[in-house]
N, C-alpha and C positions, 0 to 999 in steps of 0.2 A: 503492499499499498503505500505508496507518495501522497505526503503532504505538501500542498505549495502553501509557501510562506508570503500573505498578503502584507506589504510594509506600504507604508502610508505616506505619499510627498509630504513634505514639511514644508510650513505655511511660509513665506517667505515675504516680510515687514521691512519693504526697502526705508531707507534713511535719507533717502536724497533724491529729488528729482529733476536734477541738473539743470533748476534756476538759481538766478543768484537772489544774495540774500533781501538785497536791497537795488533800487533801482537809480538811486540818486543819491548824492554824500546828504543832503536835509535829512531823507527816510532814514538813512544809516545810521546818521550822528543821533536820531530821537530813538531808534529804536535801543543801541549799546546804551545809550544814556539812561533811560528807562529800566534797563536790564541792572547795569550795574547800582543804580542807585537802592533797588527795589532789593540787591542782594545784599547792597552794607545796611541799609535797615530791617533785614531779617539777618545778620548774619548768626545769629544766637538761638535761631528758633530751627525748628521744620518745618521750611518752605521752600520749596522748590521753584527756580524761576531759570526760564529758559527761554532762548530767544533764535528763530527759526528753526523749530523743533516739529518736525512729524508728532502727530495726538491720532493713536489710533483709538477710540472707543470701544471697540467688540472686537473679542477675539476670533479668529477664524475668518476675519473679514475685512482683508487690506485693503480693498477697495474703499471703504469708509474710512476717509482721512483728510485732516488740514492740518495748515502748518501756520497759526499762528505767529506774528511777527516777535508779541512776547506774551507768555503765558505764566501764570501762579497758581501751584497747587498747594495749598496749607494744607499740612498734617503731613507733606510726605517730606523724607530725608534730602539732602542735598547729595550730589553725586553725580558722575558722566552716565549718560545714557544715549543709544543709539537713536531712539524715540521713545516719545513715552504710550506705551501700551497700559492702558487704563486697566486693565483683568489682575495686572501687576503690581498696581498701585492701590493695594486697598480698594480698588472700583473706584478712585478717590477721582472726580471728573475736575481740571482746572479750574477754580471759583472764580477767576479775573485774568480777563485776554484786554491785551492790546492792539489796536490795527493803527498804522501810518500808513497815511493813503499815500499814493504817488500818482503820478498821471496817465502812468500803464493797466491802473486801475479799472474794471469797467465795474459799471453798476450791477449788472447781472452776477458778477463776481462777489461781490458786496454783499449782495443780497443774499446769495448761497451761506455765505461765512454765517450771515445772521441766521438764519437756518440751523447751520448745523450746530451753531455754537448755544442756539435757543433748544433744538431737540435732546442735545446730548449735557447738561445742564449748569452751562455758566450761571455764575449769579450777577456778575459786572461785566460788561463791555463797555471798550471806550475806544472810536473812532475818532482820529485826527487827520486832519487835513491840514498840514503847515502851510499850503499855497493859501487858502483861502482862510485861515485862522479860524476854521470851526473845529470844535470837539463836540459831539457827538455820544453821548452817553443811555446806556441801557443798562438796566434793573429787574432784576427777576421778577417776577409778581406773580400775583396767582394763575393769571393769563399766559406766564411765560416770560420774556425779555422783551420789556416796555421801555420807551424811548421817556427820558426822565426831562423835563422843561427846566433850562435850567439858564442863569445868565452872566453872575462877573464870579461866582464861589463856589466850588462844589468840591465835597468831600466822602473817598471813597468808604463805604460803610465796613469794609474789609479789612483792606488796607490801613486806612488811616490816613491817606495821602491827600493834600490838598489841590484843586487845582483854581486856578487864576486866568481869567484871560484878560488880559491887556492890553495897549495899545499895538506893541511889539511882536502880541502874538500868545502863547498858551507861557504858561508857570507853571511848575510843579515842585512842590513844598514836602518835605518829609514831615512827619506828625510833630517835630517838634518845631517848626516852621523854617528849617534849612532849606534853601534852595537848592532842588536836583544839579549837579554838579557834572562838568563833561568829564571825560579822563584828562584833559590836558589840562582844566581846571582843578580838577583833585591832585594830577601831578605839582602844579604851581604853588598851590597850597602849603603840600606836603616840604615841598623846596623853602618854600617861606618860613615855615614852622622848624626845619632844619637846620637854617642860618642863624635864626633867632636863638635857638640854641646852642649852635657852637659861637656866637656874639657874646652870650651869658657866660658860655666858659672861657672865652678867652679874657673877659671882664671878672671874670673869678680868680684868673692865673696871674695876673695884671696885678689886681690887687693883694693875692697873696705874694709876688714878687715886692713890692713896695713894703708890705710890711715886714719882709725877712730883713730887705735893706735897711730899715729903721731899726729894727732889733741890732741890727750887726753894729750899728754907730753908736745908738746906747751904749752896748756895751764894751765898744773901744774907747767909749767916755768914762768908763767905770762906772754906768745905770743900769743897774738890773732891770731890764722890760719888762718883767713880771712881777716887780714889786707893786 
């Protein structure tokens, strides 16, 4: 008797679609700035933040996939992933998603993303068009993701970050009120802090040197500097 062993072909979940992360420098800067600042805010928490990462919500269905510009999964550990496979993430869907509009984005494309995020559990969805300086806010309610009217100020219920729309466009602030910084701005601030520390050390060393010179002069005159 011959027994034929049937092997199941493994399901492939691609982690790349060959498309660029961003179509212009403005979109790229916004994506990176949002991702890096959120990682900074939640550095000590179980919050996974990713940019341009494939999200597969259903096991066995690799055709159901989306790539948010930035997504936040609260309650999931940090670490590298080839894709966000929800069934391997305690079935936790990313609660917050950001999309930065570029000229190549079509209305149909953004409508499909909204439907996807609505269907698969996103709680907060932010779409920012830096060219037109328009931010659309969607919040999950009883009927699903619903657009929220807002004017100058909005605070994310989940993240605690603040959105402000001014004459120069959107400003994001951390929960402590500090403005989101770009990588270049963060690097400059770090360099300035290091320079201030180096200057303080130099001043302390100079003061110590002068104190030592004075003590030596007093000793030469037969005076105890510690008296």
